[in-house]
Every structure is written in C-alpha cells, then in structure tokens.
C-alpha positions in Angstrom: 107.9 65.6 76.2 111.5 67.1 77.5 112.1 66.4 81.0 113.0 69.4 83.7 115.1 72.2 84.7 118.3 74.5 85.8 119.9 77.9 85.7 121.7 81.6 83.8 125.3 83.8 81.5 127.6 84.1 78.5 126.9 86.8 75.8 126.2 86.0 72.1 127.3 89.7 70.1 124.6 89.5 67.1 121.5 86.6 66.6 119.2 86.5 63.6 116.0 87.8 63.7 114.4 86.8 60.9 115.8 85.1 57.3 116.9 88.5 56.4 119.4 88.7 59.1 118.1 92.1 60.4 119.9 92.8 63.5 118.6 94.0 67.0 118.7 97.4 68.2 121.9 98.5 69.5 122.9 95.5 68.6 121.6 93.8 71.5 121.3 89.4 71.5 118.5 88.0 72.3 120.1 86.8 75.5 121.2 89.9 76.5 117.7 91.3 76.0 116.1 88.4 78.0 119.1 89.2 80.5 117.9 92.8 81.5 114.5 92.1 81.6 115.2 89.4 84.3 117.6 91.7 86.2 114.7 94.2 86.0 112.6 92.3 88.2 115.1 90.7 90.2 117.8 92.6 91.1 121.1 91.5 92.8 118.7 90.7 95.8 114.9 91.4 96.2 112.2 91.3 98.6 108.8 91.5 97.8 105.3 91.6 99.3 102.7 89.9 97.2 99.2 89.8 96.9 97.9 86.6 94.8 94.1 86.4 93.1 93.1 82.6 91.7 89.8 83.4 89.7 87.5 81.0 88.4 84.1 80.9 86.8 82.4 80.4 90.4 84.4 81.5 93.1 87.5 83.7 93.9 90.6 82.8 96.6 92.9 84.8 97.7 96.9 84.6 99.0 99.1 87.0 100.6 102.7 85.6 100.8 106.4 87.3 100.8 109.0 86.5 98.9 113.0 86.8 98.6 115.6 86.2 96.2 119.3 86.3 95.5 120.6 85.9 92.2 119.4 82.9 90.5 120.9 80.3 93.2 118.4 81.1 95.6 114.8 82.0 96.5 112.1 81.9 99.4 108.7 82.5 99.3 106.4 82.0 102.8 102.5 81.9 102.6 101.3 84.9 105.1 97.3 84.0 104.6 95.2 82.6 104.4 95.3 80.9 107.6 95.0 77.6 106.6 98.5 77.9 104.8 100.1 80.2 106.6 103.7 79.0 107.4 103.7 77.1 104.2 107.5 78.0 102.8 109.0 77.3 99.5 112.9 77.4 99.3 115.1 77.0 95.9 118.7 76.6 97.3 121.1 76.0 94.1 119.2 72.9 92.4 117.1 72.0 95.0 113.5 72.7 95.6 112.5 72.4 99.4 108.4 72.7 100.8 108.0 73.4 104.2 104.6 72.2 105.4 103.8 73.4 109.0 100.3 71.3 109.4 102.1 68.2 109.3 105.4 69.5 110.6 107.1 68.2 107.3 109.8 69.1 104.9 109.6 67.7 101.5 111.7 68.1 98.7 110.4 68.2 95.6 111.9 66.5 92.3 112.2 67.8 89.1 108.9 66.1 88.3 106.9 68.2 90.4 108.2 71.5 88.7 105.2 71.5 85.9 102.3 71.0 88.5 100.6 73.6 89.9 101.8 75.8 93.0 99.1 75.9 95.8 96.4 75.2 93.1 96.9 78.6 91.0 97.6 78.7 87.4 101.2 79.0 87.9 103.3 76.1 88.3 106.1 75.5 90.7 108.6 76.7 88.7 106.8 79.7 87.8 106.7 81.1 91.5 110.1 79.3 92.8 112.3 79.4 89.3 114.0 76.3 89.5 114.7 77.2 85.8 116.5 80.0 84.1 115.2 82.2 81.3 118.6 83.0 80.4 121.0 80.0 80.8 118.3 77.1 80.1 117.2 78.4 77.1 118.3 79.3 73.3 116.8 82.6 72.6 116.2 83.8 68.9 114.7 87.4 68.1 111.4 87.0 65.9 111.0 90.0 64.9 109.2 93.3 66.8 105.7 94.0 68.1 103.5 96.4 69.5 101.9 95.6 73.0 99.9 97.8 74.7 101.3 101.0 72.8 104.8 99.7 73.7 107.3 98.7 70.5 108.7 95.4 72.1 111.1 92.5 70.9 109.4 89.2 70.1 111.8 86.8 71.4 111.5 82.4 71.1 113.1 80.6 74.1 113.5 77.0 73.4 114.8 75.1 75.8 118.8 73.6 76.1 118.4 69.7 76.0 119.9 69.0 79.2 117.7 71.8 80.5 114.7 70.5 83.1 111.8 72.3 81.4 108.4 70.8 80.4 107.6 73.7 77.7 108.9 73.1 73.8 108.9 76.5 73.6 108.2 80.0 75.0 107.7 83.3 73.3 107.7 86.6 74.9 107.8 90.5 74.0 109.8 92.3 76.1 109.9 96.5 75.8 112.8 98.0 73.6 113.0 100.9 75.8 113.0 99.7 79.9 113.4 96.4 79.2 109.9 94.8 80.6 108.6 92.0 79.8 105.0 92.4 78.7 103.6 89.1 77.7 104.7 85.5 77.4 103.1 82.6 75.4 104.0 79.0 76.9 103.9 75.4 74.5 103.4 72.2 75.5 105.6 69.3 73.0 102.7 69.2 70.6 103.6 73.0 69.7 99.8 74.0 71.2 99.5 77.0 73.2 98.6 76.2 77.1 99.2 79.5 78.6 99.8 83.3 77.9 101.0 85.3 80.7 100.2 89.2 80.7 102.2 91.7 82.8 101.3 95.1 83.3 100.6 98.3 85.7 103.9 99.7 85.6 105.0 101.7 88.8 108.1 102.4 90.3 108.2 99.9 93.7 111.8 99.7 95.4 112.7 102.8 93.4 113.0 101.2 89.8 109.9 100.9 87.2 108.6 97.4 87.1 105.5 95.5 86.2 103.2 95.4 89.4 100.5 93.1 88.2 101.2 89.9 86.2 98.2 87.4 84.9 98.4 83.7 84.0 95.6 82.6 81.9 95.1 78.7 80.7 93.7 79.3 77.1 91.4 76.4 77.3 89.9 76.9 80.4 87.6 79.6 79.9 87.2 82.0 83.3 90.2 80.5 84.9 93.1 83.0 85.7 95.6 84.1 88.4 96.6 87.2 89.4 100.2 88.2 90.7 100.2 91.5 92.3 103.6 93.2 93.7 102.8 95.4 97.0 106.1 96.1 97.9 109.6 95.7 96.4 113.2 96.2 98.3 115.9 95.8 95.8 119.4 95.2 96.6 119.5 94.5 99.9 122.3 92.5 101.5 121.0 89.0 102.3 123.1 86.1 103.6 123.2 82.9 101.8 122.4 81.6 105.2 119.0 82.7 105.0 118.0 80.5 102.4 118.0 77.2 104.3 115.6 74.5 105.2 116.1 75.3 109.0 115.2 78.7 108.3 112.1 78.1 106.3 110.5 76.8 108.9 110.9 79.9 111.3 109.7 82.2 109.2 106.8 85.2 110.2 
C-alpha cells in the first residue's frame, strides 16, 4: 500500500487525454482543471457552516460544524453539535494535523498513518475533511476524456499519487464540469485497483457570492445503506484570516 500524504502548483501546457492525443478544451492541462475546481470551493480563505448526516441502515446521526481554511497550508474544523462532541477541533498547519479533545482536555498530533481512518465515524477519512493531501500538488493528472454527469459535460480526470505523497489511494478518478469547473463526482480506488468509495456532489447554489456544490455524499461501495452527507449552509470567501488563528492554542478556545 502507498503510504502517507502532502500539498500544491506548477503548470503543464498540454496533456494527452487518449492514445490519439486529443487536447483538452482551450488547451487546459489536467492539472489546471483540477486547480480551478479546487479554488472554486476553497478561495484564498473560506469560513463555512456545515451540517453532516451519517446514514446507516437502522439509524441516522447528525453533526454541525464550522470550518475555516487558508490556502493549502491551513485549515481548522470545530464541532458545534451534538453535545457529546461539542468543542472537538481539528487543525491542519502546514504538514501537521492536530486534534483537540475537550472531554479529556488533550491535544493529539495525528500521525500520517491515521489520515486514512474514518473521521468521527463518518464515511469520510481524516484526510478528506482536514485535507492534508493536495489534489493539485500530490498527484499526477491525466485527462481520460469527457462524460456527461447529471446533464453537464465534464472532464474525466485520473489522479495518481506521486511516489513521495502520503496517500492511501492507488488512484482517484474525478469528473469536473467543463463550464464552471465544479467537481461533480469522484471515485477512490485501493492498492488492488478495487473501487472503495464514490463521492457525488450536487445541489449547485450561490454561496459566498460564488457558485458551489452545496451537497456532497460519500458512499462506500461494499456497504449497502451506508452514506455520509456534507451540506454547506453558508460560506464566506476571501475574508482575511491571520495565520495565528491556525494554532493549537486557538483550537482549544474556539466557540
């Protein structure tokens, strides 16, 4: 299995999308397309109010959280409910990821080996939420062609982790809208080439003054009836956030 992760940039002018060598529309490279999609949902900075629903065959659980990000280097997540997990926080600062657990008043540094584990019982991994890895810098990208997803033409792009990247997936395939560069689907494959998770994104809305996919669902393919929903309720983009906000000291004080 490929071990552990990192983060983003450098531009390729052309990329081959088939043995015939068809160019991407407007000569965009696969890397540039992925970068545009990433910037659409991230901005220079972002602050988002998010609901999470964990759905199982016999029960359903909901959480509410707030998340902040600044470029690729900084992100913070605060769990606001339910009461049992309220105040739990996750911090990514450069290459380090930390977890504050208020019930035991302890800050835990997460090793790279934990990034592939479930985030708080959801179908997302720690890395999916905290984004230790960069979809731009930590992968090699190749356009496989174009396909229609929910009535929209998309670029189908294969992402292979770089040898030195700390990524558990053998490959990831993503579908990005050719007009608005919104990621609409992703498939995650393990080291045996088996499909593990499918992520669908939809309910396109204007939030924070830009068009985004406001609902994301992660579905494990070998667990019928299992899925996790992430629903963006509000996002503020490009408001200044000082680097000092993203510290282990501050994660204990978030409200």
